[in-house]
C-alpha positions in Angstrom: -21.5 -3.2 4.6 -20.4 -3.1 8.2 -18.6 -6.2 8.8 -18.3 -9.0 11.3 -14.6 -9.3 10.7 -11.8 -9.4 13.2 -11.0 -5.8 13.0 -13.1 -3.6 10.9 -16.0 -5.2 12.3 -15.3 -5.3 15.9 -18.6 -3.7 16.7 -19.7 -4.2 20.2 -22.7 -5.9 21.7 -23.6 -2.3 22.2 -24.6 -2.6 25.8 -24.6 1.2 25.8 -24.9 3.5 28.8 -25.6 7.2 28.7 -21.9 7.9 29.3 -22.5 11.6 29.5 -24.9 11.8 26.6 -28.2 13.7 26.7 -31.3 11.7 27.2 -32.1 11.9 23.4 -28.6 10.7 22.6 -28.4 7.7 24.9 -28.2 4.5 23.0 -29.9 1.5 24.5 -29.0 -1.9 23.1 -31.5 -4.6 22.5 -31.6 -7.2 25.3 -28.8 -9.8 25.1 -31.2 -12.7 24.6 -29.3 -15.3 22.5 -30.1 -15.1 18.8 -31.9 -11.8 19.0 -29.3 -9.8 17.0 -27.4 -10.9 13.9 -24.3 -13.0 14.5 -21.8 -10.3 13.5 -23.2 -7.7 15.9 -22.9 -10.2 18.8 -19.6 -11.5 17.6 -18.0 -8.1 17.5 -18.1 -7.8 21.3 -16.1 -11.0 21.7 -13.5 -9.9 19.1 -13.3 -6.4 20.7 -12.6 -7.9 24.1 -9.8 -10.0 22.6 -8.3 -7.0 20.9 -8.4 -5.0 24.2 -6.7 -7.8 26.1 -3.9 -8.0 23.5 -3.3 -4.3 23.6 -3.3 -4.2 27.3 -0.9 -7.0 27.4 1.5 -5.4 25.0 0.9 -1.7 25.7 3.6 -1.4 28.4 6.3 -1.7 25.7 5.0 1.2 23.7 5.1 1.4 19.9 8.0 0.2 17.8 9.8 3.2 16.2 11.5 1.0 13.6 9.3 0.7 10.6 10.6 -2.7 9.5 9.5 -4.2 12.8 6.0 -3.1 12.1 5.8 -4.5 8.7 2.6 -6.2 7.8 2.3 -9.9 8.5 4.8 -10.1 11.3 2.9 -8.3 14.1 1.7 -11.0 16.4 -0.5 -8.6 18.4 -3.1 -6.4 16.8 -2.3 -7.0 13.2 -4.0 -10.4 13.1 -7.0 -8.8 14.8 -7.7 -5.9 12.5 -8.3 -5.1 8.8 -4.7 -4.3 8.4 -4.1 -8.0 8.0 -6.3 -8.2 4.9 -4.4 -5.4 3.3 -1.1 -6.8 4.4 -1.7 -10.3 3.0 -3.0 -9.0 -0.3 0.2 -7.0 -0.6 2.7 -9.7 0.6 1.3 -12.2 -1.9 2.5 -9.9 -4.6 5.8 -8.7 -3.1 7.3 -11.8 -1.4 10.1 -12.9 -1.2 11.5 -9.4 -1.3 10.7 -5.8 -2.5 9.3 -5.1 -5.9 11.1 -2.4 -7.9 9.2 0.5 -9.5 7.7 0.1 -12.9 6.7 -3.6 -12.7 3.0 -3.1 -13.4 3.7 -0.5 -16.1 6.0 -3.0 -17.9 3.4 -5.8 -17.6 0.8 -3.5 -19.0 3.0 -2.6 -21.9 3.5 -6.4 -22.6 -0.2 -6.9 -22.4 -0.8 -4.4 -25.2 1.2 -6.5 -27.7 -0.7 -9.7 -27.1 -3.5 -10.9 -29.5 -7.0 -11.5 -28.2 -9.3 -14.5 -28.6 -12.7 -13.9 -30.1 -15.7 -13.1 -27.9 -16.4 -10.5 -25.2 -17.0 -10.5 -21.5 -20.4 -9.7 -20.1 -20.8 -7.7 -16.9 -22.8 -9.9 -14.4 -22.9 -7.5 -11.4 -24.0 -4.4 -13.2 -27.1 -4.2 -11.0 -27.9 -2.5 -7.7 -26.7 -4.4 -4.7 -29.0 -4.1 -1.7 -27.2 -4.9 1.6 -30.5 -4.6 3.4 -32.4 -7.0 1.1 -35.4 -8.2 3.1 -35.2 -11.7 1.7 -32.0 -12.4 3.6 -32.6 -11.6 7.3 -30.8 -14.8 8.4 -28.5 -15.1 11.5 -25.3 -14.3 9.6 -26.5 -11.5 7.4 -26.0 -7.7 7.9 -29.3 -7.1 6.2 -31.3 -4.4 8.2 -28.0 -2.7 9.4 -29.0 0.4 7.4 -26.4 0.8 4.6 -28.8 0.1 1.8 -27.5 0.0 -1.7 -23.7 -0.5 -1.8 -20.8 -1.0 -4.1 -17.0 -1.4 -3.5 -14.6 0.9 -1.7 -14.4 4.5 -2.9 -11.1 6.2 -2.1 -11.5 9.4 -4.1 -14.3 11.9 -4.7 -14.5 15.3 -6.5 -17.5 17.4 -7.3 -18.2 20.8 -9.0 -20.9 23.4 -8.7 -22.9 22.0 -11.7 -23.8 18.5 -10.6 -20.8 16.7 -11.9 -19.4 14.1 -9.5 -16.4 12.0 -9.9 -15.8 8.8 -7.8 -12.7 6.7 -7.7 -12.9 3.0 -6.8 -10.1 1.5 -4.7 -9.2 -0.7 -7.7 -12.0 0.2 -10.1 -11.0 3.5 -11.7 -12.9 6.7 -12.1 -16.6 7.1 -12.7 -18.5 10.3 -13.7 -22.0 11.4 -12.9 -23.6 14.4 -14.6 -26.7 14.2 -12.3 -25.3 14.9 -8.9 -24.6 11.2 -8.3 -26.0 8.2 -10.2 -26.1 7.2 -13.8 -22.4 6.7 -13.7 -20.0 6.2 -16.6 -16.4 4.8 -16.3 -13.9 7.3 -17.7 -10.5 5.7 -16.9 -10.6 2.2 -18.4 -7.9 2.9 -20.9 -5.3 3.5 -18.2 -2.8 0.9 -17.0 -3.9 1.3 -13.4 -7.4 1.6 -11.9 -6.2 1.9 -8.3 -7.3 5.2 -6.8 -5.3 7.3 -4.5 -7.2 10.6 -4.7 -9.2 12.8 -7.0 -9.0 16.6 -7.2 -10.6 19.3 -9.3 -8.2 22.3 -9.7 -9.3 25.9 -9.9 -9.5 25.6 -13.7 -11.8 22.6 -13.6 -9.3 20.0 -14.6 -9.6 16.6 -12.9 -6.4 15.2 -11.3 -6.3 11.4 -10.8 -3.6 10.1 -8.5 -3.3 6.3 -8.8 -2.1 3.9 -6.1 -4.7 3.4 -3.3 -4.2 5.8 -0.5 -4.1 3.7 2.7 -1.1 3.0 4.9 -1.1 -0.7 4.5 2.2 -0.3 2.7 1.8 -0.6 -1.1 0.3 -3.0 -3.5 2.4 -1.6 -6.4 -0.4 -0.8 -8.7 -0.1 3.0 -9.1 1.3 4.4 -12.4 1.4 8.0 -11.5 -0.9 11.1 -11.8 -3.2 11.8 -14.7 -5.0 15.1 -15.7 -8.2 15.4 -17.7 -8.6 18.8 -19.1 -12.4 18.4 -19.8 -13.7 15.9 -17.3 -17.3 16.8 -18.1 -17.0 15.2 -21.6 -13.6 13.5 -21.8 -12.0 10.2 -20.7 -8.5 9.6 -19.3 -5.9 8.4 -21.7 -2.4 7.1 -21.0 -1.0 10.2 -22.6 -2.6 12.3 -19.8 0.1 11.4 -17.4 1.9 14.2 -15.6 5.7 13.9 -15.8 7.4 10.6 -16.3 7.7 7.4 -14.5 8.8 8.9 -11.2 5.6 8.0 -9.3 5.1 4.6 -10.8 4.6 1.8 -8.2 3.8 4.3 -5.4 0.6 4.9 -3.5 -0.4 8.5 -3.4 -2.2 9.7 -0.3 -2.9 13.4 -1.3 -2.5 16.0 -4.0 -2.4 19.6 -2.8 -2.2 22.8 -4.9 -0.4 26.0 -4.1 0.6 28.7 -6.5 1.5 27.1 -9.8 2.6 23.9 -8.1 1.0 20.6 -7.2 2.3 18.6 -4.3 2.0 14.8 -4.0 2.3 12.9 -0.7 3.4 9.4 -1.6 4.8 6.2 -0.2 8.2 7.4 -1.5 8.3 10.9 -0.1 6.8 14.2 -1.1 7.0 15.3 -4.8 6.0 18.4 -6.7 5.3 19.4 -10.3 4.3 22.4 -12.2 0.5 22.7 -12.9 1.1 24.8 -16.0 3.7 22.7 -17.8 2.8 19.0 -17.3 5.8 17.6 -19.1 9.1 17.0 -17.5 9.8 14.9 -14.4 8.4 15.3 -10.9 10.7 16.8 -8.3 11.4 14.9 -5.1 11.0 17.6 -2.4 11.6 15.4 0.7 12.1 11.8 1.7 12.9 11.2 5.3 15.0 8.2 4.6 16.3 8.5 1.0 18.7 5.5 1.3 15.5 3.3 1.3 14.3 4.7 -2.0 14.7 2.8 -5.3 18.4 3.0 -6.2 19.4 3.8 -2.6 21.9 1.8 -0.6 19.1 0.1 1.4 16.4 -0.2 -1.3 16.3 -4.0 -0.9 15.8 -3.8 2.9 12.5 -5.5 3.9 11.4 -2.3 5.6 12.0 -0.1 2.6 8.3 0.3 1.6 7.6 1.8 5.0 10.5 4.2 5.5 9.3 7.1 3.3 5.5 7.2 3.7 4.1 10.7 3.6 0.4 11.3 4.2 -0.5 14.9 3.5 0.7 18.4 2.8 -0.6 21.7 4.3 0.0 24.8 2.3 -0.4 28.3 3.9 -3.3 29.9 2.0 -1.6 33.3 2.4 1.9 32.2 1.3 2.1 29.0 -0.8 5.9 28.9 -0.1 5.1 28.0 3.5 4.4 24.3 3.6 4.0 21.6 6.3 4.6 18.0 5.4 3.0 15.2 7.4 5.3 12.1 7.4 4.4 8.9 9.1 4.1 5.1 9.0 1.1 4.2 11.0 3.0 1.6 13.0 5.7 4.1 14.1 9.1 5.2 12.8 11.8 7.5 14.1 11.2 9.8 11.2 7.5 10.3 11.8 6.6 13.9 12.3 5.9 17.3 10.7 8.5 19.0 8.5 9.0 22.5 7.0 11.5 24.3 4.9 14.7 25.4 6.7 16.6 28.6 6.0 19.1 26.7 3.9 16.4 25.3 1.6 16.4 21.8 3.2 13.7 20.3 5.3 13.6 20.3 9.1 11.5 18.7 11.8 9.0 21.0 13.4 9.4 21.1 17.2 6.1 22.6 18.3 2.7 23.2 16.7 0.7 23.8 19.9 -1.5 21.0 21.0 -1.0 19.0 17.8 1.8 16.5 18.7 5.0 16.6 16.8 7.0 13.8 18.4 7.5 10.7 16.3 5.5 8.4 18.6 2.4 10.4 18.3 2.4 11.2 14.6 1.1 8.6 12.2 -1.5 8.9 9.5 -2.6 12.6 9.2 -5.2 14.4 7.1 -5.4 18.2 6.6 -8.3 20.4 5.4 -8.3 24.2 5.0 -11.4 26.4 4.9 -12.2 28.3 1.8 -11.7 31.7 3.4 -8.2 30.8 4.8 -9.3 31.3 8.4 -9.1 27.7 9.5 -7.0 24.6 9.1 -8.1 21.3 10.5 -6.2 18.0 11.0 -6.8 14.4 12.1 -3.9 12.6 13.7 -3.5 8.9 14.2 -1.0 8.0 16.9 1.3 4.9 16.9 1.7 5.3 20.6 -2.1 5.5 21.3 -2.7 2.5 19.0 -0.1 0.5 20.9 -1.4 1.4 24.4 -5.2 2.2 24.1 -7.2 -0.9 23.4 -10.1 1.1 22.1 -8.6 3.6 19.5 -5.6 4.7 17.5 -6.8 8.3 17.4 -4.8 11.1 19.0 -7.3 13.7 18.1 -8.9 16.2 15.7 -7.3 19.7 15.8 -7.9 23.2 14.5 -5.6 26.1 13.7 -7.8 29.2 14.1 -5.1 31.4 12.6 -5.6 29.6 9.3 -1.9 28.8 9.2 -0.7 25.2 9.1 2.0 26.3 11.6 -0.7 26.9 14.2 -1.1 27.2 17.0 -3.2 24.1 16.9 -5.9 23.3 19.4 -7.5 19.9 20.2 -11.2 19.9 19.4 -12.0 16.2 19.6 -10.6 12.9 20.9 -12.0 9.4 21.1 -14.1 10.0 24.2 -15.7 13.2 22.8 -16.6 11.5 19.6 -17.8 8.4 21.4 -20.2 10.5 23.5 -21.6 12.4 20.5 -24.0 9.6 19.3 -21.5 7.1 18.0 -22.5 3.5 17.6 -19.1 2.4 18.6 -19.3 2.0 22.4 -17.9 -1.4 23.0 -14.6 -2.4 24.4 -11.9 -2.8 21.8 -13.7 -0.9 19.0 -14.4 2.8 19.5 -14.0 5.9 17.3 -10.6 6.0 15.7 -9.7 2.4 16.2 -9.0 2.3 12.4 -7.7 5.9 12.1 -4.7 4.5 10.2 -7.2 3.4 7.5 -10.3 5.6 7.9 -9.8 9.3 7.5 -11.3 12.3 5.7 -11.8 16.0 6.5 -13.9 18.5 4.6 -14.7 22.1 5.5 -18.0 23.7 4.3 -16.9 26.3 1.7 -19.6 28.7 3.1 -18.7 28.3 6.8 -15.2 27.8 8.2 -16.7 26.4 11.4 -18.7 23.7 9.7 -16.6 20.6 9.2 -17.2 16.9 8.3 -14.7 14.3 9.6 -14.6 10.7 8.6 -13.3 7.8 10.7 -15.2 4.6 10.9 -18.3 6.8 11.1 -19.2 10.3 9.7 -18.9 13.1 12.2 -20.0 16.7 11.9 -19.4 19.9 13.8 -21.1 23.2 13.1 -19.2 25.2 15.7 -15.5 24.6 14.9 -15.3 21.5 17.0 -16.9 22.6 20.2 -19.4 19.9 19.8 -20.0 17.0 17.4 -22.8 14.8 16.1 -22.7 11.5 14.2 -24.8 11.9 11.0 -23.4 8.6 9.7 -23.2 6.0 12.5 -21.4 2.7 11.8 -24.7 0.9 11.6 -28.0 0.8 13.3 -27.7 -2.5 15.2 -28.0 -1.6 18.9 -30.1 1.6 18.5 -33.6 1.5 20.1 -35.0 2.2 16.6 -33.6 -0.9 15.0 -35.5 -4.1 14.3 -35.0 -7.0 11.9 -38.5 -6.7 10.6 -38.3 -7.5 6.8 -41.1 -5.1 6.1 -38.7 -2.2 7.0 -35.2 -1.4 5.7 -33.7 -0.9 9.2 -36.5 -0.8 11.7 -37.6 2.7 12.6 -34.1 4.0 12.1 -33.1 6.2 9.2 -30.7 4.7 6.7 -27.0 5.4 7.4 -23.9 5.2 5.4 -21.6 2.2 5.1 -18.8 2.1 7.6 -15.1 3.0 7.1 -14.8 6.5 5.6 -12.1 7.4 3.0 -13.1 10.3 0.8 -15.3 13.4 0.9 -16.2 16.4 -1.3 -18.8 19.2 -1.4 -20.4 20.2 -4.6 -23.7 21.6 -5.8 -26.6 19.9 -7.7 -29.4 22.1 -9.0 -28.0 24.9 -6.9 -28.1 22.9 -3.6 -24.9 22.4 -1.6 -24.3 18.6 -1.2 -21.8 16.6 0.7 -20.5 13.3 -0.9 -18.8 10.7 1.2 -16.9 7.6 0.0 -16.4 4.6 2.1 -16.1 0.8 1.9 -19.7 0.6 0.6 -19.5 3.2 -2.1 -20.8 6.8 -2.4 -23.5 8.5 -0.3 -24.8 12.1 -0.4 -26.9 14.5 1.7 -27.5 18.2 1.8 -24.5 20.0 3.4 -26.9 21.3 6.1 -29.1 18.3 6.2 -31.7 17.0 8.6 -31.0 14.8 11.6 -33.0 13.2 14.4 -32.7 13.9 18.1 -29.6 11.8 18.4 -27.8 13.7 15.6 -28.2 10.8 13.1 -28.9 12.1 9.6 -32.3 11.3 8.2 -31.5 12.2 4.6 -28.6 10.1 3.4 -28.9 8.9 -0.2 -26.9 5.9 -1.6 -25.6 6.7 -5.1 -24.8 3.0 -5.8 -27.6 2.6 -8.4 -26.0 -0.3 -10.3 -24.2 1.8 -12.9 -21.1 2.1 -10.7 -19.5 -1.3 -9.9 -16.4 -1.1 -7.8 -17.1 -4.3 -5.9 -14.0 -6.1 -4.8 -14.6 -9.8 -5.1 -12.3 -12.5 -3.6 -14.3 -15.3 -5.0 -17.3 -16.5 -7.2 -19.5 -19.6 -7.3 -22.2 -20.5 -9.7 -25.0 -23.1 -9.6 -28.4 -23.8 -11.2 -31.3 -21.8 -9.8 -33.8 -24.4 -8.5 -36.6 -21.8 -8.8 -36.0 -21.2 -12.5 -38.5 -23.3 -14.4 -36.5 -23.0 -17.7 -33.7 -25.0 -16.2 -31.2 -22.6 -17.7 -31.1 -20.0 -15.0 -28.2 -19.8 -12.5 -27.4 -18.3 -9.2 -24.2 -16.3 -9.0 -22.6 -15.8 -5.5 -19.4 -14.1 -4.6 -17.4 -13.1 -1.5 -16.5 -9.5 -1.2 -14.1 -7.2 0.7 -16.3 -5.6 3.4 -19.5 -6.2 1.6 -20.4 -9.7 2.6 -21.6 -12.3 0.2 -23.6 -11.2 -2.8 -26.3 -13.4 -4.4 -27.9 -12.9 -7.8 -30.7 -15.2 -8.7 -31.8 -16.0 -12.2 -34.5 -13.4 -12.5 -33.2 -10.8 -10.0 -33.0 -7.1 -11.0 -31.3 -6.3 -7.7 -28.6 -8.4 -5.9 -29.0 -9.2 -2.3 -26.6 -10.0 0.6 -27.1 -13.2 2.5 -23.9 -13.2 4.5 -22.3 -10.1 6.2 -18.8 -8.9 6.9 -15.9 -9.8 4.6 -17.0 -12.6 2.2 -13.9 -14.6 1.5 -13.8 -17.8 -0.5 -17.0 -19.4 -1.7 -18.3 -22.8 -2.7 -21.6 -23.3 -4.6 -23.2 -26.6 -5.7 -23.3 -26.5 -9.5 -26.6 -28.5 -9.4 -28.3 -26.3 -6.8 -27.1 -22.7 -6.4 -28.9 -22.3 -3.1 -26.4 -24.7 -1.6 -23.7 -22.2 -0.6 -20.6 -22.3 1.7 -19.3 -18.9 2.5 -16.1 -18.1 4.4 -15.9 -15.1 6.5 -12.2 -14.8 7.2 -9.6 -17.1 8.8 -11.6 -20.2 7.8 -14.8 -19.0 9.7 -17.0 -21.1 7.4 -20.8 -21.0 7.1 -23.2 -23.0 5.1 -26.8 -22.7 3.9 -29.1 -24.9 1.8 -31.8 -22.4 1.0 -29.8 -19.4 -0.2 -30.0 -18.1 3.4 -33.5 -16.9 2.8 -35.0 -15.9 6.2 -37.5 -13.5 7.6 -35.8 -13.0 10.9 -37.8 -15.6 12.7 -34.6 -17.0 14.2 -34.5 -14.0 16.6 -37.4 -15.5 18.6 -36.7 -19.2 17.7 -33.0 -20.0 17.1 -34.1 -23.2 15.4 -35.4 -21.2 12.5 -31.9 -20.0 11.4 -31.0 -21.4 8.0 -27.3 -20.7 8.1 -24.8 -22.8 10.1 -21.3 -22.1 11.3 -19.1 -25.1 10.3 -15.6 -23.7 10.7 -12.7 -26.1 10.9 -10.7 -26.0 14.2 -7.9 -23.7 12.7 -10.4 -20.9 12.8 -10.3 -20.7 16.6 -6.5 -20.3 16.7 -6.3 -18.0 13.6 -4.0 -20.6 12.1 -5.1 -19.6 8.6 -4.7 -16.8 6.0 -7.1 -13.9 6.2 -8.6 -15.2 3.0 -8.1 -18.9 3.4 -8.6 -21.4 0.6 -11.5 -23.9 0.4 -12.5 -26.2 -2.4 -14.5 -29.3 -3.3 -13.8 -32.2 -5.5 -15.3 -31.4 -9.0 -16.3 -35.1 -9.2 -17.7 -35.4 -5.7 -19.3 -32.2 -4.3 -19.6 -33.8 -0.9 -15.8 -33.8 -0.4 -14.4 -30.5 0.7 -10.9 -29.3 1.5 -10.1 -26.3 3.7 -6.6 -25.0 4.3 -5.2 -23.4 7.4 -2.2 -24.8 9.3 -3.8 -28.1 8.6 -5.4 -29.6 5.5 -9.0 -30.2 6.6 -11.4 -32.7 4.9 -15.1 -33.4 5.3 -17.4 -35.6 3.3 -20.9 -34.4 4.1 -21.0 -31.6 1.5 -23.6 -28.9 2.1 -25.3 -31.0 4.8 -22.5 -30.3 7.2 -23.8 -28.7 10.4 -20.7 -28.5 12.7 -17.0 -27.8 12.6 -16.6 -31.2 14.4 -17.3 -32.9 11.1 -13.9 -31.9 9.7 -10.8 -34.2 10.1 -7.2 -33.2 9.7 -5.6 -35.0 6.8 -2.2 -33.3 7.2 -0.4 -30.8 9.4 1.6 -28.3 7.2 3.8 -27.4 10.2 4.3 -24.7 12.8 4.1 -21.3 11.2 2.9 -22.6 7.9 -0.6 -21.8 6.4 -2.3 -22.9 3.2 -2.5 -20.5 0.3 -4.1 -22.8 -2.3 -5.8 -26.2 -2.2 -7.2 -28.5 -4.8 -8.5 -32.1 -5.0 -9.6 -34.7 -7.5 -10.4 -38.4 -6.8 -9.0 -38.3 -3.3 -5.6 -36.7 -4.2 -5.0 -33.3 -2.6 -2.5 -30.5 -3.4 -1.9 -27.8 -0.8 0.4 -24.8 -1.4 1.6 -23.0 1.8 3.7 -20.1 3.0 5.4 -19.3 6.3 6.7 -16.8 7.0 4.5 -15.2 4.4 6.0 -11.8 4.1 9.4 -10.6 2.8 11.1 -11.2 6.1 12.2 -14.8 5.7 9.6 -15.8 3.2 9.2 -19.5 2.6 6.8 -21.6 0.5 6.1 -25.2 -0.3 3.6 -27.7 -1.8 2.3 -30.7 0.1 0.6 -33.7 -1.6 -1.4 -36.5 -0.1 -4.8 -38.3 0.1 -8.0 -37.2 1.7 -7.9 -40.2 4.0 -4.7 -38.8 5.5 -2.3 -41.3 3.8 0.6 -40.7 1.5 1.3 -37.1 2.6 4.7 -35.6 1.7 6.3 -32.3 1.0 7.6 -31.8 -2.6 11.3 -31.0 -2.9 11.2 -27.4 -3.9 14.7 -25.7 -3.4 14.7 -21.9 -3.2 16.6 -21.7 -6.5 14.7 -24.5 -8.2 12.3 -24.6 -11.2 9.4 -23.4 -9.2 9.9 -19.8 -8.0 10.2 -18.9 -4.3 7.0 -16.9 -4.5 3.4 -17.2 -3.2 1.5 -20.3 -4.5 -1.9 -18.9 -5.6 -3.8 -21.6 -7.4 -3.9 -25.2 -8.6 -5.8 -26.8 -11.5 -5.9 -30.6 -11.4 -6.8 -32.7 -14.4 -10.1 -34.5 -13.6 -9.0 -37.5 -15.7 -5.5 -37.8 -14.1 -4.8 -36.3 -10.7 -1.1 -36.6 -11.4 -1.4 -33.9 -14.1 -1.5 -30.5 -12.4 -1.0 -26.8 -13.2 0.1 -24.4 -10.5 0.1 -20.5 -10.6 2.4 -18.2 -8.7 1.7 -14.7 -7.5 4.3 -11.9 -7.5 6.8 -10.7 -10.0 9.9 -12.4 -11.4 13.4 -11.7 -10.3 13.5 -8.9 -13.0 11.5 -6.8 -10.6 11.6 -8.6 -7.2 14.7 -8.3 -5.0 14.5 -11.4 -3.0 16.0 -14.9 -2.8 14.7 -17.3 -5.4 12.1 -15.0 -7.0 12.8 -16.9 -10.2 10.9 -16.5 -13.5 7.5 -17.7 -14.7 4.0 -17.8 -13.4 2.4 -21.0 -14.6 4.0 -24.5 -14.3 2.9 -28.0 -15.2 3.6 -31.5 -13.8 2.5 -34.8 -15.1 4.0 -36.9 -12.3 2.3 -35.5 -9.2 4.9 -32.8 -8.6 8.1 -34.7 -8.9 9.1 -32.6 -11.9 7.8 -29.3 -13.3 7.9 -27.4 -16.6 7.5 -23.7 -17.0 4.6 -23.1 -19.4 4.4 -19.3 -18.9 5.7 -18.7 -22.5 4.6 -15.2 -23.6 2.7 -14.3 -20.5 3.3 -10.8 -19.2 5.4 -10.7 -16.0 2.4 -10.0 -13.7 1.0 -11.7 -10.5 -1.1 -14.8 -11.4 -4.0 -15.5 -9.2 -6.2 -18.3 -10.6 -5.7 -21.1 -13.1 -8.5 -23.3 -14.5 -8.5 -26.3 -16.9 -11.4 -25.7 -19.3 -13.8 -28.4 -20.6 -12.0 -28.4 -24.0 -8.6 -29.0 -22.3 -7.5 -25.3 -22.7 -6.2 -23.2 -19.8 -7.6 -20.0 -18.4 -5.5 -17.8 -16.2 -6.5 -14.8 -14.0 -3.9 -12.2 -13.3 -3.7 -8.7 -11.8 -4.2 -7.1 -15.2 -6.3 -9.5 -17.4 -7.5 -13.0 -18.0 -5.6 -15.2 -20.5 -6.3 -18.3 -22.5 -4.0 -21.1 -23.8 -5.6 -23.3 -26.5 -5.2 -27.1 -26.4 -1.9 -28.0 -28.1 -0.7 -24.5 -28.1 2.3 -23.0 -26.2 1.4 -19.4 -26.3 -1.2 -17.4 -24.4 -3.7 -14.9 -25.7 -5.8 -12.3 -23.9 -9.2 -13.9 -23.3 -11.9 -11.9 -25.1 -12.5 -8.2 -24.8 -14.3 -5.8 -22.5 -12.9 -7.0 -19.2 -11.6 -4.0 -17.3 -7.9 -3.7 -16.4 -8.1 -4.9 -12.8 -7.1 -7.9 -10.7 -8.9 -11.1 -11.5 -8.9 -12.8 -8.1 -10.7 -16.1 -9.1 -11.9 -17.9 -12.2 -14.7 -20.5 -12.0 -16.7 -22.3 -14.6 -20.5 -22.5 -14.3 -23.1 -25.2 -15.3 -24.2 -22.8 -18.0 -21.0 -23.2 -20.1 -19.6 -19.8 -19.0 -16.4 -18.9 -17.3 -16.8 -16.4 -14.4 -14.2 -13.9 -13.2 -14.3 -12.4 -9.8 -12.4 -9.1 -10.1 -11.1 -7.1 -7.2 -12.5 -3.8 -8.1 -15.0 -4.1 -11.0 -17.4 -6.9 -10.0 -18.1 -10.3 -11.6 -17.9 -10.9 -15.3 -18.7 -13.9 -17.5 -17.4 -15.3 -20.7 -19.5 -17.7 -22.8 -16.9 -20.3 -23.8 -19.2 -21.3 -26.7 -18.5 -18.0 -28.3 -15.1 -19.3 -29.3 -16.7 -22.1 -31.2 -15.9 -25.8 -31.3 -12.4 -26.3 -32.7 -11.9 -22.5 -32.8 -10.7 -21.9 -29.3 -7.4 -20.6 -30.8 -9.2 -18.1 -33.0 -7.9 -14.6 -32.7 -9.2 -11.2 -33.6 -5.9 -9.6 -34.2 
């Protein structure tokens, strides 16, 4: 759902003026009476203004044209103010202290296949519709009533045919198929080693091409394993043997696949590659890399900026002559090699000097998307500009362009810029957040096959032109907050407004269902459809969007999960399951619910839930912006007229105000005293009022981790606290440590952890403290070992144990695959459970070896493991929802039982 976060959600207060719009297009915001609109809609104005001030302050220097200097995590300007930070921090946790070599995930997956499994199977918890506009939760900090309706996780690839078959790829959830024009989805890629979607394409013969490695320019999360082809997508499922070529594209992200003649082209984070479409064996051919010395095996492969020096975004192929090709090369933050390239007479590649109004200079070419018309008469392009992003506080968009010759060589003409789109009915009118502010992350283009002048463009919103760009409308506004038709009335979904799409657009396709042309869009909230020539109101906002998130497609990206007893369940056995999501708020599933609701908006980060009362919930937005409720945040919107009727309270520790915390900052409670909470930013914060806390002033600082250091994991038992930290946190000078002390502020000290010591110099991701002995602790480390990571002290191992409070450590990783570890838990029987980027593992009491825990859990990242009061272990996955495993299925005394 649209967010309240520091970047993606910088939505303004929407004090909109006509600004050149027609009378029917003018957008009037509701009065600014305090409390009248949801918190995130009001909050976005403040954040937008801060963003604008920062850009204005730094804009005079222009963009950096050295990719390494724009690497995620080190930008002290905009980076901490936009959603790039979430992407960057997810990545750096897996790559620090250096650069990860290709093949790491593939090797880990191969190791995984050889491990035995325990008995038992995982059950899918979130296989239900998720209503972001659930009328039960119209509290002050919910997005409910914004208009996005039923949602799922981010969709980054879509393909559709003329017979009602639709294919949708989750950012880290794999490919789903619908045979009904959308809905009744089936997963068809779960046997692959990677479920991270770059793009999906149907070729002329009906084969489905699946490029793995999510296609955004937030560098790379190293989860792609190449390109796969399914010959019969209507009936078949992807298999590992469907991979095209060899391992050449492992550990890349793939932005686009384009077809010309008998060749497929791939725009990747390691240059542009090509392969035959008739003979799928044999290696891929590297066509062009602007800085080949930074590729694996090159002389500068270990340079910290290497992941950003060969990013390519798209390929435009001349429809009349497939030998004529234009390559779009560009790191979103700026690099001297950014630009457009074509074949030279000598067979090499050369920079294109002029394309008409489409810029070709390095400063103005960033993330680019192309789209050609079916008849070959038009080419369209979106261009994100590093220079604009560095100087314009409101956008990063240079423009949308058309080549009316149909040739990618132009001449190109500007048909839209930020102001034209803003004045076309956009919801994004506020300072610091206007159309194209996230053009580095949000882009799609699709031309109507029946009309070369009819084009859909995706940025934060969905735009449409029916006259080749002369004018535009906004059929899919960011949200409905701020429009005169909106109200919070729980009797209506979104006031008198029509439902809109979720924000942040990534993928688009046009197909047919029952003979009717249909456009499908993929965004941070899933998949939506409408007729290609659909209906709209007087403001140009569509009245016919349909969400296709019917509960059978679960690509939800959870950071966290919490479980507590449902006080409304008379049996005493029912539980409430809550979880924090990337861009989809906090989900809540009560014991008898058939549909999940959303009680907090924005990015839901870490979560605390009272095991004895699941309506006692603490939800982190980002950067330690913590909120609490004691009634599940049930509210009918009465707080809009009487602020005292709000039932959610902001209780953020002081580090929130200074952003002195990770994007997803750790919070926890003492398992033996739910009133004692720990929150980690630069400081280790403590409060003892539990869910009755009502103010951030109730926190006290137990320890200062130090200038430039931020907590990555915290845990406490009986007053003893462990805090893992990093700083710097990326591969440019990465450092980590563990601090130990008491909740009362006494006894704090830093453990002696030399770079080349027993514990690896990698990201500390999780602690598990023995409830019977706080000196007995397990710690999990993210990232890969030195086998794959080129960086100081990467070391070996992922799980370590101490019995003396951290003075000495033992590596207990044993036979675990070399894969990032994210969450470790001590189970009631004394066994260990471990979440990783590929699976969940179990180590039985008294055993040294690990086994895969159960069956049926998709191959995706397990971000957090938590036990519930119902005897189950819950896994929050970053791409396939929440799953549970009944620990009793293993049997008393049979926790080490295996199936194979």
